[in-house]
C-alpha positions as CSV (number, residue, x, y, z in Angstrom):
1,M,-3.1,5.0,-13.9
2,R,-2.4,3.1,-17.0
3,E,-1.9,6.3,-18.9
4,L,0.6,7.4,-16.3
5,A,2.5,4.1,-16.5
6,A,2.5,4.4,-20.3
7,K,4.1,7.9,-20.1
8,D,6.5,7.0,-17.3
9,P,7.0,3.4,-16.2
10,N,9.0,4.6,-13.2
11,A,6.1,6.8,-11.9
12,V,4.7,6.6,-8.5
13,A,0.9,7.1,-8.3
14,V,-0.6,7.9,-5.0
15,V,-4.3,7.3,-4.2
16,E,-5.8,8.7,-1.1
17,A,-8.3,6.2,0.1
18,A,-9.0,5.9,3.8
19,L,-11.0,2.7,3.7
20,V,-8.8,0.5,1.5
21,F,-8.8,-2.4,4.0
22,E,-12.5,-2.0,5.0
23,A,-13.4,-2.2,1.3
24,G,-11.2,-5.2,0.7
25,V,-9.4,-3.6,-2.2
26,E,-5.8,-3.6,-0.9
27,D,-4.8,-6.1,-3.6
28,R,-5.4,-3.5,-6.2
29,F,-2.3,-1.6,-5.0
30,D,1.3,-2.5,-5.1
31,K,2.1,-0.9,-1.8
32,I,-0.1,0.5,1.0
33,V,1.0,3.5,3.2
34,V,-1.0,4.1,6.4
35,V,-0.9,7.5,8.1
36,T,-1.7,7.5,11.8
37,C,-1.6,10.0,14.7
38,M,-2.7,10.1,18.4
39,P,-6.5,9.8,18.9
40,A,-6.7,13.2,20.6
41,Q,-5.0,14.8,17.5
42,K,-7.6,13.3,15.3
43,V,-10.3,15.1,17.2
44,T,-8.5,18.4,17.3
45,R,-7.6,18.3,13.6
46,F,-11.1,17.2,12.6
47,A,-12.6,20.1,14.7
48,G,-10.2,22.5,13.0
49,R,-11.1,21.3,9.5
50,T,-14.8,21.2,10.0
51,G,-15.3,24.1,12.4
52,R,-17.0,21.8,15.0
53,N,-16.6,22.2,18.7
54,E,-14.5,19.6,20.5
55,A,-17.4,17.6,21.8
56,D,-19.1,17.2,18.4
57,A,-15.8,16.5,16.8
58,H,-15.0,13.9,19.4
59,A,-18.3,12.2,18.8
60,E,-17.9,12.1,15.1
61,V,-14.3,10.9,15.2
62,D,-15.4,8.2,17.6
63,R,-18.2,7.1,15.3
64,R,-15.9,6.9,12.3
65,T,-13.2,5.1,14.3
66,R,-15.7,2.4,15.5
67,A,-16.7,1.8,11.8
68,Q,-13.1,1.2,10.7
69,I,-10.4,-1.3,11.3
70,P,-8.2,-0.2,14.2
71,D,-5.2,1.9,13.3
72,E,-2.9,-0.8,14.9
73,E,-4.3,-3.4,12.5
74,K,-4.0,-1.1,9.5
75,A,-0.4,-0.4,10.4
76,R,0.3,-4.1,10.7
77,R,-1.1,-4.7,7.3
78,A,0.6,-1.7,5.6
79,D,3.8,-1.7,3.8
80,F,4.7,1.6,5.2
81,V,3.5,3.7,8.2
82,I,3.7,7.4,8.6
83,D,3.3,8.6,12.2
84,N,1.7,12.0,11.8
85,S,1.7,12.7,15.6
86,G,4.8,14.9,15.5
87,S,5.8,18.1,13.8
88,V,5.2,18.8,10.2
89,E,8.9,18.5,9.6
90,E,9.0,15.1,11.2
91,T,6.1,14.0,9.0
92,R,7.8,15.5,5.9
93,H,10.9,13.5,6.6
94,Q,9.0,10.2,6.8
95,V,7.1,11.0,3.6
96,Q,10.4,11.9,1.8
97,R,12.0,8.6,3.0
98,I,9.0,6.5,1.9
99,Y,8.7,8.3,-1.4
100,A,12.4,7.6,-2.2
101,E,11.8,4.0,-1.4
102,L,8.7,3.8,-3.6
103,K,10.6,5.5,-6.5
104,A,13.4,2.9,-6.1
105,L,10.9,0.1,-6.1
106,A,9.2,1.5,-9.2
107,Q,12.6,1.8,-11.0
108,A,13.6,-1.7,-10.1
109,A,10.2,-3.1,-11.3
110,S,10.6,-1.5,-14.7
111,F,13.9,-3.4,-15.5
């Protein structure tokens, strides 16, 4: 990321890391964005991505969920929250709004 910052001090770098809070590394990031959705959607989406049946997907999502900080706590600790429970367009709108805010923060920080 240092290379990116050297090339463009106004750049916004995004790191996908699901276990930031669990690993205790949130202080390594300027801002934290948490993406959430309804529990049933997690199961359906996981089943679709992995080809597992609903029962197996539910068991695995449940296992992973128990090993993580609850979504409500992550949302409370985050700087931004994207609710991915709605349509793709609704999610896209939230992402665009947050990205614009992050860009503005990056520009303000470089002055």
